[in-house]
C-alpha positions as CSV (number, residue, x, y, z in Angstrom):
1,A,9.7,-17.3,-2.3
2,V,7.8,-16.5,-5.5
3,T,9.6,-13.2,-5.7
4,N,12.9,-15.1,-5.6
5,V,11.7,-17.3,-8.4
6,V,10.8,-14.3,-10.6
7,R,13.9,-12.4,-9.9
8,H,16.6,-15.0,-9.8
9,S,15.7,-18.5,-11.1
10,G,15.1,-18.0,-14.8
11,A,12.2,-20.4,-14.4
12,Q,9.4,-20.9,-16.9
13,R,7.2,-22.6,-14.4
14,C,6.5,-22.1,-10.6
15,V,4.0,-24.2,-8.7
16,V,2.8,-23.1,-5.2
17,T,1.1,-25.7,-3.0
18,L,-0.7,-24.6,0.1
19,E,-1.6,-27.1,2.8
20,E,-2.8,-26.8,6.4
21,A,0.7,-26.7,7.9
22,R,3.0,-26.5,4.8
23,V,3.8,-24.3,1.8
24,V,5.8,-25.7,-1.1
25,V,7.2,-23.7,-4.0
26,V,8.8,-25.6,-6.9
27,D,10.3,-24.0,-10.0
28,D,12.1,-25.3,-13.1
29,G,14.8,-22.6,-13.1
30,G,18.5,-22.7,-12.7
31,G,18.5,-24.5,-9.4
32,V,19.8,-23.8,-5.9
33,E,23.5,-24.0,-7.0
34,A,23.0,-21.4,-9.7
35,S,21.8,-18.7,-7.2
36,P,23.7,-18.5,-3.9
37,S,21.7,-17.7,-0.8
38,G,21.1,-14.0,-0.7
39,N,19.1,-11.5,1.4
40,G,15.8,-12.8,0.2
41,L,16.3,-16.4,1.4
42,R,18.0,-15.2,4.6
43,G,15.1,-12.9,5.4
44,L,12.6,-15.7,4.6
45,A,14.5,-18.1,6.8
46,E,14.4,-15.5,9.7
47,R,10.6,-15.0,9.3
48,V,9.9,-18.7,9.1
49,S,12.0,-19.4,12.2
50,G,10.3,-16.5,14.0
51,S,7.0,-18.1,13.4
52,G,8.1,-21.5,14.7
53,G,8.5,-23.0,11.3
54,R,11.1,-24.8,9.4
55,L,12.5,-23.9,5.9
56,V,14.1,-26.4,3.6
57,V,15.5,-25.4,0.2
58,V,16.8,-28.2,-2.0
59,P,17.2,-29.0,-5.7
60,A,13.9,-30.1,-7.3
61,A,13.5,-33.4,-9.0
62,G,14.2,-32.8,-12.7
63,G,16.0,-29.5,-12.1
64,G,15.1,-26.2,-10.5
65,T,14.5,-25.6,-6.8
66,R,12.0,-26.9,-4.2
67,L,11.4,-24.7,-1.1
68,E,9.2,-26.0,1.7
69,V,8.0,-24.2,4.8
70,S,6.4,-26.3,7.5
71,W,5.0,-25.7,11.0
């Protein structure tokens, strides 16, 4: 997820929050609409699903993208 932020978002800030059963990555970049889903997000979704998790990618409050993986 952080690699996608660095490569594609144009973000100035990226915050990663790690919890017991959840990882959240929020950036202030161009947003989900600016970067169509590519191989990085597809591959991440496959790995998350394979581990029994759930991936949600949505626009972040105030702009950018919010990605959450939960188990």
